[in-house]
KEDREN-362717 format. One line per 3 residues: number of its first residue (from 0); their letters; for each residue x, y, z of C-alpha. Coordinates in Angstrom, 3 decimals, padded with zeros to 6 digits. Example, Ala and Ser with C-alpha at 12.3 -4.5 7.8 and 13.67 -1.06 7.14 Angstrom:
2
0 = as = 012.300 -004.500 007.800 | 013.670 -001.060 007.140;
This chain:
335
0 = mta = 101.582 056.754 107.575 | 102.418 055.549 111.077 | 100.809 056.742 114.300;
3 = ddr = 104.037 058.597 115.138 | 103.911 060.390 111.785 | 100.314 061.434 112.362;
6 = fmn = 101.191 062.747 115.814 | 104.208 064.695 114.572 | 102.272 066.099 111.617;
9 = nli = 099.492 067.259 113.913 | 102.137 068.870 116.109 | 103.448 070.804 113.102;
12 = yta = 099.935 071.896 112.125 | 099.373 073.099 115.686 | 102.638 075.046 115.598;
15 = ila = 101.677 076.667 112.298 | 098.300 077.729 113.657 | 099.876 078.968 116.910;
18 = vma = 102.413 081.100 115.042 | 099.647 082.468 112.826 | 097.567 083.385 115.889;
21 = lrl = 100.591 085.008 117.538 | 101.309 087.087 114.434 | 097.683 088.188 114.251;
24 = avi = 097.824 089.198 117.910 | 101.030 091.177 117.375 | 099.511 092.968 114.383;
27 = gis = 096.437 093.728 116.489 | 098.334 095.339 119.374 | 101.165 096.902 117.411;
30 = plg = 101.205 100.718 117.477 | 103.083 100.813 114.164 | 101.176 102.280 111.266;
33 = ldv = 101.515 101.273 107.652 | 104.819 101.823 105.894 | 104.943 103.645 102.580;
36 = eea = 104.464 100.585 100.368 | 101.667 099.164 102.514 | 099.884 102.513 102.396;
39 = qyw = 100.213 102.588 098.628 | 098.838 099.052 098.321 | 095.943 099.961 100.621;
42 = qws = 095.145 103.002 098.493 | 095.023 100.746 095.432 | 092.643 098.393 097.250;
45 = ttp = 090.130 101.211 097.655 | 089.829 101.403 093.855 | 089.752 097.781 092.625;
48 = dlg = 091.327 097.378 089.206 | 093.123 094.857 086.994 | 096.521 096.524 087.355;
51 = yft = 098.392 099.431 088.923 | 101.343 101.641 088.106 | 104.119 099.636 089.778;
54 = kpp = 102.610 096.205 090.476 | 100.022 093.694 089.262 | 096.673 093.787 091.106;
57 = mia = 096.784 090.754 093.425 | 098.147 092.648 096.444 | 095.243 095.113 096.289;
60 = wvi = 092.754 092.266 096.002 | 094.287 090.493 099.003 | 094.176 093.647 101.131;
63 = svg = 090.548 094.273 100.190 | 089.597 090.953 101.830 | 090.990 092.096 105.187;
66 = tfi = 089.622 095.628 104.981 | 086.190 094.304 103.990 | 086.085 092.383 107.275;
69 = fgd = 087.958 094.733 109.622 | 087.677 098.094 107.919 | 090.374 100.494 106.772;
72 = taf = 092.718 099.867 109.693 | 096.324 098.685 109.893 | 095.010 095.353 111.183;
75 = gvr = 092.587 095.071 108.278 | 095.312 095.851 105.749 | 097.717 093.297 107.243;
78 = fma = 095.161 090.669 108.240 | 095.851 088.333 105.335 | 099.637 088.316 105.838;
81 = pli = 099.792 085.721 108.666 | 097.140 083.588 106.970 | 099.101 083.493 103.714;
84 = qav = 102.266 082.444 105.550 | 100.411 079.696 107.416 | 098.931 078.259 104.215;
87 = sai = 102.346 078.531 102.529 | 103.964 076.530 105.343 | 101.325 073.796 105.004;
90 = ifm = 101.772 073.601 101.215 | 105.548 073.497 101.649 | 105.098 070.602 104.068;
93 = kig = 102.873 068.782 101.553 | 105.496 069.227 098.829 | 108.187 067.689 101.061;
96 = qsv = 105.946 064.748 101.915 | 105.050 064.195 098.256 | 108.640 064.447 097.055;
99 = hsq = 110.391 062.429 099.743 | 108.940 061.532 103.155 | 106.863 062.632 106.110;
102 = aag = 110.049 063.729 107.882 | 111.155 065.861 104.935 | 107.760 067.548 104.911;
105 = ria = 107.962 068.390 108.591 | 111.487 069.766 108.269 | 110.332 071.856 105.293;
108 = aii = 107.421 073.285 107.283 | 109.665 074.200 110.214 | 112.123 075.907 107.878;
111 = wlt = 109.390 077.901 106.180 | 107.662 078.871 109.394 | 110.838 080.347 110.866;
114 = lpi = 112.440 082.022 107.852 | 113.229 085.712 108.422 | 111.449 086.552 105.164;
117 = sal = 108.388 084.589 106.327 | 108.462 086.244 109.728 | 108.527 089.656 108.071;
120 = ggq = 105.927 088.554 105.533 | 103.687 087.451 108.408 | 103.797 090.925 109.966;
123 = iis = 103.455 093.215 106.940 | 101.566 092.865 103.690 | 103.808 092.582 100.643;
126 = tds = 103.670 091.334 097.064 | 106.160 088.551 097.829 | 103.765 086.651 100.082;
129 = pml = 100.906 085.940 097.646 | 103.413 085.367 094.839 | 105.196 082.659 096.834;
132 = lfl = 101.881 081.134 097.925 | 100.781 080.622 094.318 | 104.212 079.402 093.221;
135 = laa = 104.215 076.841 096.032 | 100.801 075.684 094.839 | 102.274 075.289 091.340;
138 = llv = 105.237 073.331 092.732 | 102.848 071.039 094.632 | 101.008 070.223 091.404;
141 = ltp = 104.332 069.649 089.623 | 105.886 067.384 092.286 | 105.816 064.284 090.012;
144 = lar = 108.468 066.022 087.887 | 110.760 066.137 090.933 | 110.445 062.340 091.045;
147 = lei = 110.986 062.129 087.262 | 107.417 060.909 086.782 | 104.869 061.876 084.134;
150 = idv = 102.264 064.488 085.034 | 098.777 064.788 083.623 | 098.200 067.462 080.973;
153 = kaa = 095.437 068.901 083.175 | 097.948 069.156 086.016 | 100.274 071.118 083.737;
156 = gla = 097.426 073.507 082.972 | 096.601 073.887 086.665 | 100.258 074.582 087.452;
159 = gif = 100.172 077.228 084.732 | 097.132 078.863 086.326 | 098.900 079.003 089.691;
162 = tgl = 102.051 080.372 088.039 | 099.968 083.032 086.309 | 098.357 083.986 089.620;
165 = gmm = 101.879 084.303 091.008 | 102.645 086.720 088.185 | 099.436 088.582 089.013;
168 = sky = 101.057 089.103 092.420 | 104.565 089.978 091.233 | 106.160 089.553 087.824;
171 = aai = 109.195 087.886 089.405 | 107.117 084.692 089.370 | 108.336 084.281 085.784;
174 = ylp = 111.536 082.789 087.233 | 109.601 079.566 087.919 | 108.936 078.762 084.227;
177 = agl = 112.515 079.881 083.509 | 113.723 077.306 086.034 | 111.519 074.616 084.515;
180 = ilw = 113.026 075.308 081.082 | 116.523 075.083 082.575 | 115.669 071.776 084.251;
183 = wlw = 114.254 070.348 081.020 | 117.413 071.286 079.109 | 119.685 069.960 081.865;
186 = egr = 117.928 066.765 082.931 | 114.239 066.509 082.086 | 114.489 065.918 078.327;
189 = rhq = 116.438 062.714 078.921 | 113.431 061.088 080.583 | 110.683 061.979 078.079;
192 = ils = 108.167 062.900 080.767 | 107.011 066.151 079.158 | 105.354 066.637 075.792;
195 = wsh = 104.258 069.597 073.700 | 100.786 069.065 075.163 | 102.170 069.739 078.641;
198 = lwa = 103.938 072.864 077.408 | 100.872 074.331 075.712 | 098.650 073.489 078.672;
201 = yia = 101.105 075.208 081.050 | 101.379 078.291 078.824 | 097.599 078.413 078.390;
204 = gic = 097.139 078.331 082.160 | 099.588 081.216 082.628 | 097.925 083.267 079.889;
207 = lsl = 094.464 082.628 081.314 | 095.468 083.937 084.757 | 097.522 086.830 083.406;
210 = lpn = 095.050 087.950 080.729 | 093.211 090.564 082.864 | 096.450 092.336 083.746;
213 = fvw = 097.712 092.089 080.182 | 094.551 093.802 078.926 | 094.932 096.498 081.594;
216 = nln = 098.555 097.102 080.571 | 097.546 097.176 076.925 | 095.055 099.922 077.713;
219 = ngf = 097.568 101.837 079.841 | 100.649 101.854 077.640 | 102.292 098.919 079.490;
222 = vta = 103.117 101.297 082.307 | 103.917 098.492 084.780 | 106.415 096.911 082.401;
225 = rhl = 108.064 100.298 081.870 | 108.303 100.730 085.637 | 110.179 097.421 085.877;
228 = shn = 112.714 098.749 083.395 | 113.063 101.898 085.487 | 113.652 099.785 088.619;
231 = anl = 116.567 098.023 086.954 | 118.282 101.443 086.728 | 120.709 100.231 084.053;
234 = dea = 121.116 103.765 082.668 | 123.268 104.543 085.717 | 125.257 101.317 085.795;
237 = sys = 127.949 101.069 088.493 | 129.789 097.954 087.188 | 130.777 096.861 090.699;
240 = img = 131.408 093.257 091.706 | 130.769 094.426 095.261 | 127.153 095.059 094.325;
243 = sle = 126.747 091.399 093.396 | 128.545 090.238 096.549 | 126.451 092.512 098.751;
246 = flm = 123.293 091.095 097.199 | 124.446 087.513 097.784 | 125.427 088.245 101.370;
249 = aqm = 122.056 089.898 101.920 | 120.460 086.509 101.203 | 121.543 085.526 104.709;
252 = gvv = 118.984 088.022 105.931 | 116.326 086.404 103.761 | 116.719 082.828 105.044;
255 = gpv = 119.081 083.185 108.027 | 122.871 082.676 108.006 | 123.008 079.011 109.087;
258 = vfi = 120.170 077.947 106.782 | 121.849 079.905 103.968 | 125.196 078.155 104.446;
261 = isi = 123.659 074.679 104.761 | 121.488 075.259 101.685 | 124.449 076.363 099.553;
264 = ivl = 126.461 073.336 100.680 | 123.531 071.046 099.848 | 123.024 072.641 096.420;
267 = isc = 126.690 072.122 095.535 | 126.845 068.600 096.988 | 123.755 067.416 095.096;
270 = rnd = 124.558 068.873 091.672 | 125.275 065.423 090.192 | 122.131 063.793 091.572;
273 = rls = 119.519 063.583 088.817 | 116.575 064.067 091.209 | 118.186 067.035 092.927;
276 = ryw = 118.775 068.805 089.631 | 115.078 069.682 089.491 | 115.376 071.867 092.605;
279 = ial = 118.788 073.238 091.641 | 117.486 074.328 088.220 | 114.550 076.122 089.845;
282 = fvp = 116.945 077.859 092.247 | 119.363 079.178 089.625 | 117.540 081.709 087.381;
285 = aiv = 116.480 084.361 089.906 | 119.665 084.259 091.987 | 121.877 084.507 088.881;
288 = vis = 119.877 087.239 087.142 | 119.656 089.440 090.237 | 123.345 088.858 091.036;
291 = vqg = 124.143 090.195 087.562 | 121.738 093.063 088.219 | 123.731 093.810 091.377;
294 = ffa = 126.877 094.175 089.266 | 125.257 096.897 087.163 | 123.041 098.651 089.713;
297 = dan = 121.221 098.254 093.019 | 119.626 094.855 093.725 | 117.247 094.417 096.634;
300 = anw = 117.656 091.253 098.699 | 114.053 090.111 098.166 | 114.219 090.320 094.372;
303 = avv = 115.470 086.712 094.229 | 113.113 085.321 096.854 | 111.681 082.967 094.178;
306 = swp = 114.963 081.030 094.304 | 114.620 079.963 097.905 | 111.609 077.596 098.050;
309 = pal = 113.322 075.016 095.759 | 116.671 075.428 097.539 | 115.042 074.984 100.943;
312 = mlt = 113.048 071.990 099.759 | 116.230 070.271 098.615 | 117.792 071.153 101.977;
315 = avy = 114.853 069.610 103.842 | 115.075 066.406 101.779 | 118.845 066.217 102.278;
318 = cae = 118.517 066.718 106.042 | 115.830 064.031 106.226 | 118.200 061.610 104.473;
321 = hgq = 121.513 062.370 106.139 | 121.104 061.955 109.813 | 120.553 063.721 113.070;
324 = rlr = 123.684 065.882 113.209 | 122.824 067.866 110.087 | 119.270 068.328 111.330;
327 = qyl = 120.669 069.632 114.616 | 122.779 072.209 112.752 | 119.726 073.238 110.772;
330 = lsg = 117.509 073.530 113.827 | 120.161 075.519 115.684 | 120.224 077.974 112.767;
333 = ig = 116.445 078.197 112.832 | 116.578 078.820 116.582;
């Protein structure tokens, strides 16, 4: 790493900390009380458990950290939100540096720090934030796969633990292992870098993390799983292509319109690149499944948020490789 790289990296770290401090200050002075979901999550946190009616328990555990320090206040409930986003931005930067270059890592951090979904997630407490944090940790452990290199079996197990913790935050984290399966079928199996030992270690890690919530569901008639089925609302299917299109257009609100357009262009342009297929495969499952859901019934924009970290990482790598003009377009969209 050159002296310029160290300086620029430190600048990014400073920006991340500054944004975190600003978000904490805004939460502290904001007159806005908790919204309905935040209030529900806070109520759960007052009775610690291994599961709840509509969600796994991680969100309640996260809130209890803030309320333990700052009491049962809106600031206490939301305290962890900016911290989670700051750590997520740093991990995202580390993934970019591990996969490609120092420049790619910095671009990735800037993208993450300024995403609309991250800005919102840094102001309110939601299940998406801890889920994405743990999934990013899993992706960091799995970065050798993105370079088509062998990973250690212990690393596979650790990635499984992080994936399971993501599922303990929100069950949508299951789209990560779905994406890994898709990548293996599409590209990974050609390179013989994964074995059955890796698979069992990854599954064991997931099961270990998810076991407490599984036991809770077992003792409560799998009420959370049944709630997921209710959310899908397939009994009142609308069969409207407009529902799918509205969901896809709503993704511009998740990552911003310019970043959305550049990311889609990059995903299409890189489909034949064997290294890029790793990120494309991780992007596909959630966005496809929820688009189909939108055809049958309502589909919230954030239901496919798991798709965006891999898409944005590929975008950061592509921008680091392909010159200043593309980076200027990206930065203008971020602005």
